[in-house]
LUMSEZA-88127 format. One record per residue: residue in one letter; x, y, z of N, C-alpha, C in turn; residue number from 1. Coordinates in pm, 1 decimal. Layout:
N
<atom resn="A" n_px="X" n_py="Y" n_pz="Z" ca_px="X" ca_py="Y" ca_pz="Z" c_px="X" c_py="Y" c_pz="Z" resi="NUM"/>
...
***
This chain:
123
<atom resn="M" n_px="-3188.0" n_py="-3041.0" n_pz="-1851.4" ca_px="-3099.8" ca_py="-2983.0" ca_pz="-1751.8" c_px="-3174.2" c_py="-2977.7" c_pz="-1618.6" resi="1"/>
<atom resn="S" n_px="-3116.4" n_py="-3032.2" n_pz="-1517.3" ca_px="-3180.4" ca_py="-3031.7" ca_pz="-1386.2" c_px="-3148.6" c_py="-2902.6" c_pz="-1313.1" resi="2"/>
<atom resn="Q" n_px="-3219.7" n_py="-2880.9" n_pz="-1204.6" ca_px="-3196.1" ca_py="-2759.5" ca_pz="-1126.5" c_px="-3057.0" c_py="-2758.5" c_pz="-1064.8" resi="3"/>
<atom resn="Y" n_px="-2997.4" n_py="-2874.9" n_pz="-1044.4" ca_px="-2865.2" ca_py="-2881.5" ca_pz="-982.5" c_px="-2754.0" c_py="-2837.8" c_pz="-1078.0" resi="4"/>
<atom resn="D" n_px="-2779.2" n_py="-2847.2" n_pz="-1207.0" ca_px="-2679.6" ca_py="-2802.3" ca_pz="-1303.8" c_px="-2662.3" c_py="-2650.4" c_pz="-1300.7" resi="5"/>
<atom resn="K" n_px="-2758.3" n_py="-2581.2" n_pz="-1249.4" ca_px="-2754.8" ca_py="-2435.1" ca_pz="-1247.3" c_px="-2694.5" c_py="-2378.8" c_pz="-1119.3" resi="6"/>
<atom resn="L" n_px="-2674.2" n_py="-2461.6" n_pz="-1019.5" ca_px="-2621.4" ca_py="-2414.1" ca_pz="-892.7" c_px="-2470.5" c_py="-2396.0" c_pz="-899.9" resi="7"/>
<atom resn="N" n_px="-2421.6" n_py="-2296.1" n_pz="-830.8" ca_px="-2278.0" ca_py="-2271.8" ca_pz="-824.7" c_px="-2214.7" c_py="-2336.2" c_pz="-702.9" resi="8"/>
<atom resn="Y" n_px="-2296.7" n_py="-2386.1" n_pz="-614.8" ca_px="-2249.5" ca_py="-2448.1" ca_pz="-490.5" c_px="-2161.0" c_py="-2354.9" c_pz="-408.7" resi="9"/>
<atom resn="G" n_px="-2179.9" n_py="-2226.7" n_pz="-423.3" ca_px="-2107.3" ca_py="-2129.3" ca_pz="-341.8" c_px="-1963.9" c_py="-2105.3" c_pz="-384.9" resi="10"/>
<atom resn="L" n_px="-1917.0" n_py="-2169.1" n_pz="-488.5" ca_px="-1777.0" ca_py="-2153.3" ca_pz="-528.0" c_px="-1746.0" c_py="-2014.3" c_pz="-580.4" resi="11"/>
<atom resn="D" n_px="-1841.3" n_py="-1951.3" n_pz="-645.5" ca_px="-1816.8" ca_py="-1817.3" ca_pz="-698.1" c_px="-1816.0" c_py="-1710.8" c_pz="-588.9" resi="12"/>
<atom resn="T" n_px="-1862.9" n_py="-1743.5" n_pz="-472.0" ca_px="-1868.2" ca_py="-1645.7" ca_pz="-363.9" c_px="-1753.4" c_py="-1663.5" c_pz="-265.0" resi="13"/>
<atom resn="A" n_px="-1659.8" n_py="-1752.6" n_pz="-294.6" ca_px="-1545.2" ca_py="-1772.6" ca_pz="-206.2" c_px="-1460.7" c_py="-1645.0" c_pz="-203.5" resi="14"/>
<atom resn="T" n_px="-1407.4" n_py="-1614.2" n_pz="-87.3" ca_px="-1325.1" ca_py="-1494.0" ca_pz="-74.0" c_px="-1190.6" c_py="-1529.6" c_pz="-12.8" resi="15"/>
<atom resn="I" n_px="-1096.0" n_py="-1444.5" n_pz="-38.8" ca_px="-964.4" ca_py="-1454.4" ca_pz="23.1" c_px="-939.0" c_py="-1321.4" c_pz="91.1" resi="16"/>
<atom resn="D" n_px="-909.7" n_py="-1325.6" n_pz="218.3" ca_px="-879.9" ca_py="-1204.1" ca_pz="293.1" c_px="-728.9" c_py="-1188.8" c_pz="305.2" resi="17"/>
<atom resn="I" n_px="-681.0" n_py="-1069.7" n_pz="272.7" ca_px="-539.1" ca_py="-1038.1" ca_pz="286.2" c_px="-527.2" c_py="-929.7" c_pz="391.9" resi="18"/>
<atom resn="A" n_px="-448.8" n_py="-954.5" n_pz="493.9" ca_px="-432.5" ca_py="-858.8" ca_pz="603.2" c_px="-362.8" c_py="-732.5" c_pz="553.5" resi="19"/>
<atom resn="D" n_px="-399.3" n_py="-620.5" n_pz="613.0" ca_px="-336.0" ca_py="-493.0" ca_pz="576.9" c_px="-185.0" c_py="-498.6" c_pz="597.0" resi="20"/>
<atom resn="S" n_px="-139.9" n_py="-571.8" n_pz="698.9" ca_px="4.0" ca_py="-581.1" ca_pz="724.4" c_px="76.7" c_py="-647.5" c_pz="607.8" resi="21"/>
<atom resn="V" n_px="12.7" n_py="-743.5" n_pz="542.2" ca_px="71.8" ca_py="-808.3" ca_pz="425.2" c_px="76.8" c_py="-710.0" c_pz="308.4" resi="22"/>
<atom resn="I" n_px="-30.2" n_py="-635.0" n_pz="289.9" ca_px="-34.6" ca_py="-534.8" ca_pz="182.8" c_px="75.3" c_py="-431.1" c_pz="203.8" resi="23"/>
<atom resn="I" n_px="92.7" n_py="-387.4" n_pz="327.8" ca_px="197.4" ca_py="-289.8" ca_pz="359.4" c_px="335.1" c_py="-348.8" c_pz="332.0" resi="24"/>
<atom resn="D" n_px="358.6" n_py="-472.2" n_pz="376.3" ca_px="489.1" ca_py="-535.7" ca_pz="352.9" c_px="522.7" c_py="-542.6" c_pz="204.1" resi="25"/>
<atom resn="V" n_px="424.8" n_py="-573.9" n_pz="122.5" ca_px="447.1" ca_py="-583.1" ca_pz="-22.2" c_px="462.7" c_py="-443.3" c_pz="-82.7" resi="26"/>
<atom resn="A" n_px="381.6" n_py="-348.4" n_pz="-37.9" ca_px="382.6" ca_py="-213.8" ca_pz="-96.0" c_px="513.0" c_py="-138.6" c_pz="-70.9" resi="27"/>
<atom resn="I" n_px="582.8" n_py="-167.3" n_pz="38.3" ca_px="706.3" ca_py="-92.8" ca_pz="68.1" c_px="829.0" c_py="-151.1" c_pz="-1.4" resi="28"/>
<atom resn="K" n_px="816.7" n_py="-265.8" n_pz="-64.2" ca_px="932.2" ca_py="-326.7" ca_pz="-132.3" c_px="997.1" c_py="-233.2" c_pz="-234.4" resi="29"/>
<atom resn="P" n_px="920.2" n_py="-163.2" n_pz="-317.8" ca_px="984.0" ca_py="-75.9" ca_pz="-418.2" c_px="1061.3" c_py="42.5" c_pz="-359.9" resi="30"/>
<atom resn="L" n_px="1040.8" n_py="75.6" n_pz="-233.3" ca_px="1110.6" ca_py="190.7" ca_pz="-174.4" c_px="1261.6" c_py="178.3" c_pz="-186.4" resi="31"/>
<atom resn="S" n_px="1313.5" n_py="58.7" n_pz="-171.2" ca_px="1458.4" ca_py="39.9" ca_pz="-172.7" c_px="1514.7" c_py="32.3" c_pz="-314.7" resi="32"/>
<atom resn="T" n_px="1429.4" n_py="24.1" n_pz="-414.9" ca_px="1477.9" ca_py="8.6" ca_pz="-552.7" c_px="1475.1" c_py="138.6" c_pz="-632.7" resi="33"/>
<atom resn="I" n_px="1412.2" n_py="241.0" n_pz="-578.9" ca_px="1398.8" ca_py="366.6" ca_pz="-653.6" c_px="1499.4" c_py="468.8" c_pz="-600.9" resi="34"/>
<atom resn="P" n_px="1591.7" n_py="512.3" n_pz="-685.8" ca_px="1689.4" ca_py="611.7" ca_pz="-642.3" c_px="1621.7" c_py="743.9" c_pz="-606.4" resi="35"/>
<atom resn="G" n_px="1670.5" n_py="806.6" n_pz="-501.0" ca_px="1619.8" ca_py="937.3" ca_pz="-460.8" c_px="1525.1" c_py="933.5" c_pz="-343.0" resi="36"/>
<atom resn="I" n_px="1476.4" n_py="815.8" n_pz="-308.1" ca_px="1388.9" ca_py="806.2" ca_pz="-191.0" c_px="1476.2" c_py="791.6" c_pz="-67.5" resi="37"/>
<atom resn="H" n_px="1456.5" n_py="880.2" n_pz="28.1" ca_px="1534.3" ca_py="876.1" ca_pz="152.0" c_px="1470.3" c_py="782.6" c_pz="253.1" resi="38"/>
<atom resn="S" n_px="1340.6" n_py="804.9" n_pz="283.9" ca_px="1275.6" ca_py="724.6" ca_pz="386.8" c_px="1125.3" c_py="748.5" c_pz="386.9" resi="39"/>
<atom resn="L" n_px="1055.9" n_py="663.7" n_pz="460.8" ca_px="916.0" ca_py="691.5" ca_pz="490.8" c_px="912.5" c_py="806.2" c_pz="589.3" resi="40"/>
<atom resn="S" n_px="807.4" n_py="882.9" n_pz="587.0" ca_px="796.6" ca_py="998.5" ca_pz="673.9" c_px="686.2" c_py="977.3" c_pz="777.2" resi="41"/>
<atom resn="P" n_px="724.1" n_py="944.4" n_pz="900.6" ca_px="620.2" ca_py="928.4" ca_pz="1002.7" c_px="557.6" c_py="1062.9" c_pz="1037.6" resi="42"/>
<atom resn="R" n_px="429.3" n_py="1059.8" n_pz="1061.4" ca_px="357.4" ca_py="1180.1" ca_pz="1101.1" c_px="303.6" c_py="1158.3" c_pz="1241.5" resi="43"/>
<atom resn="L" n_px="265.6" n_py="1263.1" n_pz="1308.9" ca_px="212.9" ca_py="1252.2" ca_pz="1443.8" c_px="91.9" c_py="1159.9" c_pz="1446.9" resi="44"/>
<atom resn="Y" n_px="3.7" n_py="1175.0" n_pz="1348.3" ca_px="-115.0" ca_py="1090.4" ca_pz="1339.7" c_px="-75.5" c_py="942.4" c_pz="1330.8" resi="45"/>
<atom resn="D" n_px="26.9" n_py="912.6" n_pz="1247.3" ca_px="72.6" ca_py="774.5" ca_pz="1233.3" c_px="124.9" c_py="719.9" c_pz="1365.4" resi="46"/>
<atom resn="E" n_px="195.9" n_py="802.8" n_pz="1439.5" ca_px="252.0" ca_py="756.9" ca_pz="1566.1" c_px="141.5" c_py="726.3" c_pz="1666.8" resi="47"/>
<atom resn="I" n_px="36.0" n_py="806.2" n_pz="1667.6" ca_px="-77.1" ca_py="780.3" ca_pz="1757.8" c_px="-148.4" c_py="652.3" c_pz="1716.9" resi="48"/>
<atom resn="V" n_px="-177.3" n_py="638.2" n_pz="1587.7" ca_px="-245.2" ca_py="518.4" ca_pz="1537.6" c_px="-158.2" c_py="395.6" c_pz="1559.9" resi="49"/>
<atom resn="D" n_px="-27.2" n_py="408.9" n_pz="1542.8" ca_px="64.1" ca_py="296.9" ca_pz="1563.4" c_px="56.4" c_py="247.3" c_pz="1707.1" resi="50"/>
<atom resn="G" n_px="49.6" n_py="338.8" n_pz="1801.3" ca_px="37.6" ca_py="300.0" ca_pz="1941.3" c_px="-91.1" c_py="225.0" c_pz="1968.1" resi="51"/>
<atom resn="I" n_px="-199.9" n_py="270.3" n_pz="1908.0" ca_px="-329.9" ca_py="203.8" ca_pz="1926.6" c_px="-329.8" c_py="65.8" c_pz="1861.6" resi="52"/>
<atom resn="T" n_px="-282.1" n_py="55.5" n_pz="1739.1" ca_px="-284.8" ca_py="-73.6" ca_pz="1669.8" c_px="-190.6" c_py="-174.6" c_pz="1733.8" resi="53"/>
<atom resn="N" n_px="-76.4" n_py="-128.4" n_pz="1784.8" ca_px="14.1" ca_py="-220.3" ca_pz="1853.7" c_px="-51.7" c_py="-277.5" c_pz="1978.5" resi="54"/>
<atom resn="A" n_px="-135.8" n_py="-198.2" n_pz="2043.0" ca_px="-205.9" ca_py="-246.4" ca_pz="2161.7" c_px="-300.8" c_py="-361.4" c_pz="2126.7" resi="55"/>
<atom resn="F" n_px="-348.6" n_py="-363.7" n_pz="2003.3" ca_px="-438.2" ca_py="-470.3" ca_pz="1958.7" c_px="-365.1" c_py="-578.3" c_pz="1878.5" resi="56"/>
<atom resn="G" n_px="-233.2" n_py="-569.9" n_pz="1873.7" ca_px="-154.2" ca_py="-671.1" ca_pz="1804.9" c_px="-153.1" c_py="-658.4" c_pz="1654.6" resi="57"/>
<atom resn="Q" n_px="-193.4" n_py="-543.8" n_pz="1601.9" ca_px="-192.7" ca_py="-523.7" ca_pz="1457.4" c_px="-64.1" c_py="-453.0" c_pz="1417.2" resi="58"/>
<atom resn="K" n_px="-22.6" n_py="-475.4" n_pz="1293.4" ca_px="98.0" ca_py="-410.6" ca_pz="1243.7" c_px="61.2" c_py="-284.2" c_pz="1167.8" resi="59"/>
<atom resn="N" n_px="127.2" n_py="-176.4" n_pz="1200.8" ca_px="110.8" ca_py="-51.7" ca_pz="1128.4" c_px="249.2" c_py="8.6" c_pz="1111.3" resi="60"/>
<atom resn="L" n_px="274.5" n_py="62.9" n_pz="995.7" ca_px="404.3" ca_py="122.2" ca_pz="968.8" c_px="385.8" c_py="271.3" c_pz="947.5" resi="61"/>
<atom resn="P" n_px="449.2" n_py="354.2" n_pz="1031.4" ca_px="435.9" ca_py="498.2" ca_pz="1011.0" c_px="483.8" c_py="537.8" c_pz="872.5" resi="62"/>
<atom resn="G" n_px="404.5" n_py="621.0" n_pz="804.4" ca_px="440.1" ca_py="666.0" ca_pz="671.5" c_px="362.0" c_py="598.1" c_pz="561.2" resi="63"/>
<atom resn="I" n_px="281.5" n_py="498.5" n_pz="594.6" ca_px="199.8" ca_py="432.2" ca_pz="493.4" c_px="71.4" c_py="383.1" c_pz="559.1" resi="64"/>
<atom resn="N" n_px="-39.7" n_py="398.2" n_pz="487.3" ca_px="-164.5" ca_py="343.3" ca_pz="539.1" c_px="-247.3" c_py="286.4" c_pz="425.2" resi="65"/>
<atom resn="V" n_px="-333.6" n_py="194.6" n_pz="461.6" ca_px="-420.0" ca_py="124.9" ca_pz="366.5" c_px="-564.1" c_py="154.1" c_pz="405.3" resi="66"/>
<atom resn="K" n_px="-642.2" n_py="196.7" n_pz="308.3" ca_px="-784.3" ca_py="222.1" ca_pz="330.2" c_px="-865.1" c_py="138.8" c_pz="232.4" resi="67"/>
<atom resn="H" n_px="-971.3" n_py="78.8" n_pz="281.7" ca_px="-1058.8" ca_py="-1.6" ca_pz="197.3" c_px="-1176.6" c_py="84.9" c_pz="154.0" resi="68"/>
<atom resn="R" n_px="-1182.6" n_py="112.5" n_pz="24.4" ca_px="-1289.9" ca_py="192.4" ca_pz="-33.3" c_px="-1384.3" c_py="99.7" c_pz="-108.9" resi="69"/>
<atom resn="K" n_px="-1497.3" n_py="149.9" n_pz="-145.7" ca_px="-1593.4" ca_py="68.6" ca_pz="-219.4" c_px="-1538.6" c_py="40.0" c_pz="-359.7" resi="70"/>
<atom resn="G" n_px="-1500.4" n_py="-82.9" n_pz="-383.8" ca_px="-1454.0" ca_py="-124.2" ca_pz="-514.7" c_px="-1304.1" c_py="-110.9" c_pz="-538.8" resi="71"/>
<atom resn="F" n_px="-1229.8" n_py="-51.7" n_pz="-445.9" ca_px="-1085.2" ca_py="-40.4" ca_pz="-465.5" c_px="-1013.4" c_py="-22.6" c_pz="-332.2" resi="72"/>
<atom resn="L" n_px="-883.3" n_py="-36.4" n_pz="-338.6" ca_px="-796.2" ca_py="-20.9" ca_pz="-223.2" c_px="-718.3" c_py="109.0" c_pz="-240.1" resi="73"/>
<atom resn="E" n_px="-707.4" n_py="187.6" n_pz="-135.3" ca_px="-633.1" ca_py="313.6" ca_pz="-140.8" c_px="-512.1" c_py="305.1" c_pz="-48.5" resi="74"/>
<atom resn="I" n_px="-396.7" n_py="334.7" n_pz="-105.1" ca_px="-273.0" ca_py="335.3" ca_pz="-27.0" c_px="-216.8" c_py="476.2" c_pz="-29.8" resi="75"/>
<atom resn="N" n_px="-191.4" n_py="529.3" n_pz="87.9" ca_px="-126.2" ca_py="659.4" ca_pz="101.6" c_px="12.8" c_py="634.1" c_pz="157.7" resi="76"/>
<atom resn="I" n_px="112.7" n_py="685.8" n_pz="88.0" ca_px="250.1" ca_py="667.9" ca_pz="133.6" c_px="316.1" c_py="805.2" c_pz="144.6" resi="77"/>
<atom resn="Y" n_px="381.5" n_py="827.8" n_pz="255.9" ca_px="443.9" ca_py="956.1" ca_pz="286.9" c_px="594.4" c_py="934.4" c_pz="290.5" resi="78"/>
<atom resn="I" n_px="666.3" n_py="1007.1" n_pz="202.2" ca_px="810.6" ca_py="984.9" ca_pz="190.4" c_px="888.3" c_py="1115.1" c_pz="198.0" resi="79"/>
<atom resn="R" n_px="1017.7" n_py="1098.7" n_pz="224.7" ca_px="1114.9" ca_py="1206.8" ca_pz="212.2" c_px="1205.9" c_py="1168.6" c_pz="95.8" resi="80"/>
<atom resn="V" n_px="1241.4" n_py="1267.9" n_pz="15.6" ca_px="1328.6" ca_py="1241.4" ca_pz="-99.2" c_px="1462.0" c_py="1313.4" c_pz="-80.9" resi="81"/>
<atom resn="L" n_px="1561.4" n_py="1263.7" n_pz="-151.8" ca_px="1693.7" ca_py="1324.8" ca_pz="-146.4" c_px="1698.5" c_py="1448.2" c_pz="-235.4" resi="82"/>
<atom resn="Y" n_px="1769.5" n_py="1548.2" n_pz="-190.1" ca_px="1787.2" ca_py="1671.9" ca_pz="-264.7" c_px="1855.0" c_py="1642.8" c_pz="-398.3" resi="83"/>
<atom resn="G" n_px="1807.5" n_py="1706.5" n_pz="-504.6" ca_px="1868.7" ca_py="1693.3" ca_pz="-635.4" c_px="1796.9" c_py="1596.4" c_pz="-727.7" resi="84"/>
<atom resn="Y" n_px="1699.8" n_py="1524.2" n_pz="-675.2" ca_px="1623.1" ca_py="1431.2" ca_pz="-758.3" c_px="1491.3" c_py="1495.6" c_pz="-799.4" resi="85"/>
<atom resn="N" n_px="1438.2" n_py="1453.9" n_pz="-913.1" ca_px="1311.6" ca_py="1505.6" ca_pz="-961.3" c_px="1198.0" c_py="1443.1" c_pz="-879.0" resi="86"/>
<atom resn="V" n_px="1131.7" n_py="1525.0" n_pz="-801.7" ca_px="1029.2" ca_py="1478.0" ca_pz="-708.0" c_px="910.2" c_py="1415.9" c_pz="-781.8" resi="87"/>
<atom resn="I" n_px="868.2" n_py="1477.3" n_pz="-890.2" ca_px="753.2" ca_py="1426.2" ca_pz="-966.3" c_px="785.0" c_py="1289.6" c_pz="-1026.1" resi="88"/>
<atom resn="D" n_px="905.0" n_py="1275.1" n_pz="-1083.2" ca_px="944.3" ca_py="1146.2" ca_pz="-1141.7" c_px="949.0" c_py="1036.4" c_pz="-1035.1" resi="89"/>
<atom resn="I" n_px="1001.7" n_py="1068.7" n_pz="-918.4" ca_px="1008.3" ca_py="971.0" ca_pz="-809.2" c_px="867.9" c_py="928.8" c_pz="-768.0" resi="90"/>
<atom resn="A" n_px="778.7" n_py="1025.7" n_pz="-752.3" ca_px="641.1" ca_py="994.5" ca_pz="-710.1" c_px="570.6" c_py="906.7" c_pz="-812.8" resi="91"/>
<atom resn="K" n_px="584.0" n_py="941.6" n_pz="-941.3" ca_px="520.0" ca_py="862.0" ca_pz="-1047.0" c_px="577.0" c_py="720.4" c_pz="-1053.1" resi="92"/>
<atom resn="Q" n_px="709.0" n_py="710.5" n_pz="-1041.5" ca_px="772.0" ca_py="578.3" ca_pz="-1045.8" c_px="729.7" c_py="494.3" c_pz="-925.8" resi="93"/>
<atom resn="L" n_px="722.8" n_py="555.8" n_pz="-807.7" ca_px="680.7" ca_py="483.2" ca_pz="-688.2" c_px="536.3" c_py="436.1" c_pz="-701.6" resi="94"/>
<atom resn="Q" n_px="448.0" n_py="522.7" n_pz="-751.6" ca_px="309.1" ca_py="481.9" ca_pz="-775.3" c_px="303.1" c_py="358.9" c_pz="-865.3" resi="95"/>
<atom resn="S" n_px="373.2" n_py="366.2" n_pz="-975.6" ca_px="372.5" ca_py="258.0" ca_pz="-1073.3" c_px="428.9" c_py="128.4" c_pz="-1014.7" resi="96"/>
<atom resn="E" n_px="540.6" n_py="139.4" n_pz="-944.7" ca_px="606.2" ca_py="21.1" ca_pz="-887.9" c_px="519.4" c_py="-44.8" c_pz="-779.7" resi="97"/>
<atom resn="I" n_px="456.1" n_py="34.6" n_pz="-696.1" ca_px="369.5" ca_py="-21.9" ca_pz="-591.5" c_px="252.1" c_py="-94.8" c_pz="-655.1" resi="98"/>
<atom resn="K" n_px="188.0" n_py="-31.8" n_pz="-753.4" ca_px="75.7" ca_py="-96.0" ca_pz="-821.7" c_px="118.8" c_py="-227.1" c_pz="-886.4" resi="99"/>
<atom resn="Q" n_px="231.6" n_py="-225.1" n_pz="-955.3" ca_px="279.6" ca_py="-345.3" ca_pz="-1024.1" c_px="317.5" c_py="-455.2" c_pz="-925.3" resi="100"/>
<atom resn="T" n_px="381.1" n_py="-418.2" n_pz="-815.4" ca_px="420.6" ca_py="-516.3" ca_pz="-713.9" c_px="298.1" c_py="-580.4" c_pz="-649.7" resi="101"/>
<atom resn="L" n_px="197.0" n_py="-499.3" n_pz="-618.4" ca_px="74.2" ca_py="-554.5" ca_pz="-559.8" c_px="1.4" c_py="-644.6" c_pz="-658.8" resi="102"/>
<atom resn="K" n_px="4.6" n_py="-608.2" n_pz="-787.0" ca_px="-58.3" ca_py="-690.7" ca_pz="-890.0" c_px="13.8" c_py="-824.1" c_pz="-903.5" resi="103"/>
<atom resn="N" n_px="146.2" n_py="-819.1" n_pz="-911.8" ca_px="225.1" ca_py="-940.7" ca_pz="-932.4" c_px="225.8" c_py="-1032.3" c_pz="-810.8" resi="104"/>
<atom resn="T" n_px="230.1" n_py="-974.5" n_pz="-692.0" ca_px="244.2" ca_py="-1054.1" ca_pz="-570.6" c_px="111.0" c_py="-1099.6" c_pz="-512.1" resi="105"/>
<atom resn="L" n_px="13.0" n_py="-1008.3" n_pz="-507.9" ca_px="-113.4" ca_py="-1038.8" ca_pz="-440.7" c_px="-232.9" c_py="-1041.0" c_pz="-535.3" resi="106"/>
<atom resn="D" n_px="-210.1" n_py="-1018.5" n_pz="-663.5" ca_px="-315.6" ca_py="-1015.8" ca_pz="-764.4" c_px="-421.2" c_py="-909.3" c_pz="-733.8" resi="107"/>
<atom resn="L" n_px="-375.4" n_py="-794.8" n_pz="-684.7" ca_px="-465.1" ca_py="-682.8" ca_pz="-655.3" c_px="-462.9" c_py="-586.5" c_pz="-773.3" resi="108"/>
<atom resn="D" n_px="-579.7" n_py="-564.6" n_pz="-834.3" ca_px="-589.7" ca_py="-478.5" ca_pz="-951.5" c_px="-636.1" c_py="-337.2" c_pz="-919.6" resi="109"/>
<atom resn="N" n_px="-741.5" n_py="-326.2" n_pz="-843.8" ca_px="-804.3" ca_py="-196.9" ca_pz="-818.0" c_px="-737.3" c_py="-127.8" c_pz="-699.8" resi="110"/>
<atom resn="V" n_px="-622.4" n_py="-67.6" n_pz="-728.0" ca_px="-544.4" ca_py="-1.6" ca_pz="-623.0" c_px="-516.2" c_py="141.6" c_pz="-665.1" resi="111"/>
<atom resn="K" n_px="-545.6" n_py="233.6" n_pz="-575.6" ca_px="-510.6" ca_py="374.4" ca_pz="-594.9" c_px="-393.9" c_py="404.0" c_pz="-501.0" resi="112"/>
<atom resn="V" n_px="-287.0" n_py="457.8" n_pz="-554.7" ca_px="-169.1" ca_py="489.9" ca_pz="-473.9" c_px="-147.7" c_py="640.3" c_pz="-476.7" resi="113"/>
<atom resn="D" n_px="-150.5" n_py="700.7" n_pz="-360.0" ca_px="-122.0" ca_py="843.6" ca_pz="-346.6" c_px="12.2" c_py="858.9" c_pz="-276.7" resi="114"/>
<atom resn="V" n_px="105.0" n_py="929.6" n_pz="-341.7" ca_px="236.0" ca_py="954.1" ca_pz="-285.7" c_px="239.6" c_py="1097.0" c_pz="-234.2" resi="115"/>
<atom resn="H" n_px="277.3" n_py="1112.3" n_pz="-109.5" ca_px="285.5" ca_py="1243.5" ca_pz="-45.1" c_px="432.9" c_py="1271.3" c_pz="-13.0" resi="116"/>
<atom resn="I" n_px="486.9" n_py="1378.0" n_pz="-69.3" ca_px="625.0" ca_py="1416.4" ca_pz="-42.2" c_px="623.9" c_py="1504.3" c_pz="82.5" resi="117"/>
<atom resn="E" n_px="685.6" n_py="1455.5" n_pz="187.9" ca_px="682.7" ca_py="1524.3" ca_pz="316.9" c_px="807.6" c_py="1607.0" c_pz="344.9" resi="118"/>
<atom resn="G" n_px="908.7" n_py="1591.7" n_pz="261.5" ca_px="1028.9" ca_py="1671.1" ca_pz="283.9" c_px="1140.8" c_py="1631.5" c_pz="190.4" resi="119"/>
<atom resn="I" n_px="1240.5" n_py="1719.5" n_pz="183.1" ca_px="1359.1" ca_py="1695.1" ca_pz="103.1" c_px="1478.4" c_py="1693.2" c_pz="198.1" resi="120"/>
<atom resn="V" n_px="1561.2" n_py="1590.4" n_pz="183.8" ca_px="1672.3" ca_py="1570.1" ca_pz="273.9" c_px="1803.9" c_py="1592.5" c_pz="199.0" resi="121"/>
<atom resn="K" n_px="1889.8" n_py="1678.7" n_pz="255.9" ca_px="2023.0" ca_py="1699.3" ca_pz="199.7" c_px="2118.9" c_py="1603.3" c_pz="270.3" resi="122"/>
<atom resn="E" n_px="2195.0" n_py="1531.6" n_pz="189.2" ca_px="2293.9" ca_py="1440.3" ca_pz="251.2" c_px="2432.5" c_py="1473.7" c_pz="206.7" resi="123"/>
***
């Protein structure tokens, strides 16, 4: 066996970068499929960050953010739910659906999804 048989030629170190805006676009897809979710809940902090990121041409959606942690991706989503629905069931279902959608669409495994209920809306 020669020394060249042992080289990987850099193929194992190839990376694929996925923009946060793509992750956000994929992560919000389940919002429209789960009964009881009213809307994303923008916060003051999101509105300030949105203004800054828009100035740099980046996409940010109030009510959801993506954080890159060591070894995993963290998604925080802030929603309002409709009155009369089980809030815990909605949060658990949304967590599961976001994780599954990111896995199926972008092949992302190590994702932590935190759902924050920001209010209940009577319609």
